[in-house]
C-alpha positions as CSV (number, residue, x, y, z in Angstrom):
1,M,0.0,0.0,0.0
2,E,2.8,2.4,1.0
3,S,4.7,1.9,-2.3
4,A,1.5,2.5,-4.3
5,V,1.0,5.8,-2.5
6,K,4.7,6.8,-3.2
7,E,4.3,5.8,-6.9
8,R,1.1,7.9,-7.2
9,S,2.8,10.9,-5.5
10,H,5.8,10.6,-7.8
11,N,3.5,10.4,-10.9
12,D,1.7,13.5,-9.7
13,V,4.9,15.4,-9.2
14,Q,6.2,14.3,-12.6
15,S,2.9,15.3,-14.3
16,V,3.0,18.8,-12.7
17,A,6.7,19.3,-13.6
18,L,6.1,18.3,-17.3
19,K,3.0,20.6,-17.5
20,A,5.0,23.5,-16.0
21,F,8.0,23.0,-18.3
22,S,5.7,22.7,-21.3
23,R,4.3,26.1,-20.5
24,I,7.8,27.5,-19.9
25,A,9.0,26.1,-23.3
26,E,6.1,28.0,-24.9
27,A,6.9,31.2,-22.9
28,W,10.6,30.9,-24.0
29,S,9.6,30.1,-27.6
30,L,11.7,26.9,-27.5
31,T,11.7,24.6,-30.5
32,G,10.8,21.0,-30.0
33,P,14.5,19.9,-30.2
34,E,15.6,22.7,-27.8
35,A,13.0,21.7,-25.2
36,A,13.8,18.0,-25.6
37,F,17.6,18.6,-25.3
38,L,17.1,20.6,-22.1
39,V,15.2,17.8,-20.4
40,D,17.4,15.0,-22.0
41,M,14.8,13.4,-24.1
42,T,14.4,12.6,-27.8
43,E,12.1,15.0,-29.6
44,S,9.5,12.2,-30.0
45,T,9.6,11.4,-26.3
46,W,9.2,15.1,-25.5
47,K,6.1,15.3,-27.8
48,R,4.6,12.5,-25.8
49,A,5.7,13.7,-22.4
50,K,4.1,17.1,-22.7
51,R,0.7,15.6,-23.4
52,P,-1.6,15.0,-20.4
53,G,-1.6,11.5,-19.2
54,Y,2.0,10.7,-20.1
55,S,2.7,7.3,-18.5
56,G,6.5,7.2,-19.0
57,V,8.8,7.4,-16.0
58,L,11.3,10.2,-15.9
59,T,14.8,9.6,-14.6
60,R,16.2,11.4,-11.5
61,D,18.3,13.5,-13.9
62,Q,15.3,14.5,-15.9
63,M,13.4,15.5,-12.8
64,L,16.3,17.5,-11.5
65,R,16.6,19.2,-14.9
66,L,12.9,20.1,-14.8
67,S,13.2,21.4,-11.3
68,G,16.2,23.5,-12.2
69,L,14.5,24.9,-15.3
70,I,11.3,25.7,-13.4
71,G,13.3,27.5,-10.8
72,L,15.3,29.4,-13.4
73,F,12.1,30.5,-15.1
74,K,10.7,31.8,-11.8
75,S,14.0,33.6,-11.0
76,L,14.0,35.3,-14.4
77,E,10.4,36.4,-13.9
78,L,11.3,37.9,-10.6
79,F,14.5,39.6,-11.8
80,F,13.6,40.9,-15.3
81,N,10.6,42.7,-16.7
82,T,8.6,41.2,-19.6
83,P,9.7,40.6,-22.4
84,I,13.3,40.3,-21.3
85,S,12.4,37.5,-18.8
86,G,11.2,35.4,-21.7
87,Q,14.0,36.3,-24.1
88,W,17.0,36.1,-21.7
89,I,17.9,32.4,-22.4
90,K,18.1,33.2,-26.1
91,L,20.3,36.3,-25.9
92,P,24.1,36.1,-26.2
93,N,25.6,36.6,-22.7
94,K,29.1,37.7,-21.7
95,G,28.6,36.5,-18.1
96,P,31.0,34.1,-16.6
97,E,28.9,31.0,-17.3
98,F,28.4,31.7,-21.0
99,A,31.4,33.2,-22.7
100,G,29.2,34.9,-25.3
101,Q,26.9,32.0,-25.8
102,R,23.2,32.1,-25.4
103,P,22.3,30.6,-21.9
104,L,20.1,28.1,-23.8
105,D,23.0,26.7,-25.8
106,A,25.2,26.6,-22.7
107,M,22.6,24.6,-20.8
108,I,22.0,22.2,-23.7
109,A,25.8,21.6,-24.0
110,G,26.4,21.4,-20.3
111,G,23.4,19.3,-19.2
112,L,22.2,19.2,-15.6
113,P,25.4,20.7,-14.0
114,K,25.1,23.8,-16.3
115,I,21.4,24.2,-15.8
116,L,22.0,24.3,-12.0
117,R,24.9,26.8,-12.4
118,V,22.8,29.0,-14.6
119,R,19.9,28.9,-12.1
120,G,22.4,29.8,-9.4
121,F,23.8,32.6,-11.5
122,V,20.4,34.2,-11.9
123,D,19.5,33.7,-8.3
124,A,22.8,35.5,-7.4
125,L,21.9,38.4,-9.7
126,R,18.6,38.9,-7.8
127,G,20.3,38.8,-4.5
128,G,19.7,35.1,-3.6
129,V,22.2,32.6,-2.3
């Protein structure tokens, strides 16, 4: 019984995270491949995962990526005004994490560690820890 409750809870969290990131991908105007690469999926899996009722199981890495990206989105919304908050990840950046790259490209290339560093970078900009 306890394992069934944990599984349901995990599925609920996964569903909410996928729904949230799907909305973020739209807000950031990400292409299918960009969104898929950020969450470490194939494009066809991403297309299925963003639909309600997705029954696949995400890895711990994918869940951490989603968490980091959702946190990054929120930090950008708090720090920048619209439309910059939605465009920031696609703008070339000379900050220490990017070397002139767009944050999006840096996160795709660097995977989970880079996603978490970018989130930390933006949190630090807005005075967080």
